[in-house]
C-alpha positions as CSV (number, residue, x, y, z in Angstrom):
1,X,2.7,28.2,13.7
2,X,-0.9,28.2,12.5
3,X,-2.1,25.5,10.1
4,X,-3.4,26.7,6.7
5,X,-7.2,26.7,6.2
6,X,-7.0,24.0,3.5
7,X,-6.1,21.3,6.0
8,X,-3.3,20.0,3.8
9,X,-0.4,21.3,5.7
10,X,2.4,18.8,5.8
11,X,1.5,17.1,2.5
12,X,4.9,18.0,0.9
13,X,6.6,16.3,3.8
14,X,4.3,13.3,3.5
15,X,5.1,13.1,-0.2
16,X,8.8,13.0,0.6
17,X,8.3,10.2,3.1
18,X,6.3,8.2,0.5
19,X,9.0,8.7,-2.0
20,X,11.5,7.3,0.5
21,X,9.3,4.4,1.5
22,X,8.2,3.3,-2.0
23,X,10.5,5.1,-4.5
24,X,10.5,8.2,-6.6
25,X,7.1,9.3,-7.7
26,X,5.1,7.5,-5.0
27,X,4.5,10.7,-3.0
28,X,3.0,12.5,-6.0
29,X,0.9,9.5,-6.9
30,X,-0.5,9.0,-3.3
31,X,-1.0,12.7,-2.6
32,X,-1.4,14.7,-5.8
33,X,-1.4,18.4,-5.3
34,X,-4.7,18.9,-7.1
35,X,-6.6,16.3,-5.1
36,X,-8.8,17.3,-2.2
37,X,-7.3,15.1,0.5
38,X,-8.5,15.1,4.1
39,X,-5.8,14.9,6.6
40,X,-6.8,13.8,10.1
41,X,-4.3,14.6,12.9
42,X,-3.7,13.4,16.4
43,X,-4.2,15.7,19.3
44,X,-0.5,16.5,19.2
45,X,-0.8,17.5,15.5
46,X,0.9,14.5,14.0
47,X,-0.7,13.3,10.7
48,X,-2.6,10.1,11.2
49,X,-5.1,9.4,8.4
50,X,-5.2,10.6,4.8
51,X,-8.5,10.2,3.0
52,X,-9.7,11.0,-0.5
53,X,-13.3,10.9,-1.8
54,X,-12.7,7.4,-3.0
55,X,-11.5,6.1,0.4
56,X,-8.6,5.9,2.8
57,X,-5.3,6.5,1.0
58,X,-3.0,5.8,3.9
59,X,-2.4,6.0,7.6
60,X,0.8,7.5,8.9
61,X,2.2,5.3,11.8
62,X,4.1,6.3,14.8
63,X,7.1,4.5,13.2
64,X,7.1,7.1,10.4
65,X,5.9,4.7,7.8
66,X,2.7,4.5,5.8
67,X,0.2,1.7,5.9
68,X,-1.8,1.7,2.7
69,X,-5.6,1.7,2.2
70,X,-7.0,0.2,-0.9
71,X,-7.3,3.7,-2.5
72,X,-3.6,4.2,-1.8
73,X,-2.8,0.9,-3.3
74,X,-4.7,1.9,-6.5
75,X,-2.8,5.1,-6.7
76,X,0.6,3.5,-6.0
77,X,-0.1,0.8,-8.6
78,X,-0.2,3.5,-11.3
79,X,3.1,5.1,-10.2
80,X,5.4,2.1,-9.6
81,X,6.7,0.0,-12.4
82,X,5.7,-3.6,-12.0
83,X,6.8,-5.7,-10.1
84,X,7.9,-3.1,-7.5
85,X,6.3,-3.6,-4.1
86,X,3.9,-6.2,-5.7
87,X,3.1,-9.8,-4.8
88,X,1.4,-11.5,-7.7
89,X,-1.0,-14.4,-7.3
90,X,-3.1,-16.5,-9.7
91,X,-6.8,-17.4,-10.1
92,X,-6.7,-20.0,-7.2
93,X,-5.8,-17.3,-4.6
94,X,-7.9,-14.4,-6.0
95,X,-11.2,-15.0,-4.2
96,X,-9.4,-15.6,-0.8
97,X,-7.3,-12.5,-1.2
98,X,-10.3,-10.3,-2.1
99,X,-12.0,-11.7,1.0
100,X,-9.0,-10.4,3.1
101,X,-7.4,-13.8,3.7
102,X,-3.6,-13.8,4.0
103,X,-1.4,-14.8,1.1
104,X,0.8,-17.8,1.5
105,X,4.2,-18.2,-0.1
106,X,3.4,-21.3,-2.1
107,X,0.7,-19.4,-4.0
108,X,2.9,-16.4,-5.0
109,X,3.9,-16.3,-8.7
110,X,6.2,-13.2,-8.4
111,X,7.3,-10.7,-5.8
112,X,9.2,-7.4,-6.2
113,X,12.9,-8.0,-5.5
114,X,13.0,-5.0,-3.1
115,X,10.4,-6.4,-0.7
116,X,11.5,-6.8,2.9
117,X,9.5,-8.1,5.9
118,X,7.3,-5.3,7.2
119,X,7.0,-3.5,3.9
120,X,3.7,-2.4,2.6
121,X,2.8,-4.3,-0.6
122,X,0.2,-4.5,-3.3
123,X,-1.3,-7.9,-3.9
124,X,-2.1,-8.3,-7.6
125,X,-3.7,-10.9,-9.9
126,X,-1.4,-12.1,-12.6
127,X,-3.4,-10.0,-15.0
128,X,-2.4,-6.9,-13.2
129,X,-5.6,-6.2,-11.2
130,X,-5.2,-5.0,-7.7
131,X,-6.7,-7.5,-5.2
132,X,-5.6,-6.2,-1.9
133,X,-3.0,-4.3,0.2
134,X,-1.1,-5.6,3.1
135,X,2.2,-6.1,4.9
136,X,4.9,-8.5,3.7
137,X,5.9,-11.1,6.3
138,X,8.9,-12.4,4.3
139,X,11.4,-10.9,2.0
140,X,11.2,-11.4,-1.8
141,X,13.8,-14.2,-1.8
142,X,12.0,-16.1,1.0
143,X,8.6,-15.7,-0.7
144,X,10.1,-17.3,-3.9
145,X,11.9,-20.1,-2.0
146,X,9.4,-21.1,0.7
147,X,6.7,-23.7,0.1
148,X,5.0,-22.9,3.4
149,X,4.4,-19.8,5.5
150,X,2.6,-16.5,5.2
151,X,3.9,-14.1,2.6
152,X,1.5,-11.2,3.1
153,X,-0.8,-10.2,5.9
154,X,-3.7,-8.8,4.0
155,X,-5.2,-5.6,5.4
156,X,-7.9,-4.7,2.9
157,X,-9.2,-6.6,-0.1
158,X,-10.8,-5.2,-3.2
159,X,-14.4,-6.3,-3.8
160,X,-14.8,-8.3,-7.0
161,X,-16.9,-5.5,-8.6
162,X,-14.4,-2.7,-8.0
């Protein structure tokens, strides 16, 4: 089967996977039909990177899950009702998270109840501003209960001026 010239073949499937991973509406938010997304594929044709003009939206891993880029985090934040897939921190943690330092459980104010270890999460300031995206290392209950330990391995931080 030949790929369409627009390069966006497979986006409906990727939207479905995003809905499964993050919840209804996530696929449409990450990969809107009207957006000019660039889909980079592996030599075997498997989707690998999805970019928009504003930056990397997501990578599609060999495990069939997305890892978010900061642009993907921004898009997902608009689609998911708070606190879904969010880890909330305060002023004390903000500069460190922006600088791509990991989030530790004792500094977390709130975490979405559905978070499990390995989930992609948004790290937000208590005022709702997106600070970073990363991977949860603990589930929501452990994040709330633990006074030590890494809660989120930060992948990409948002510069203070963004």
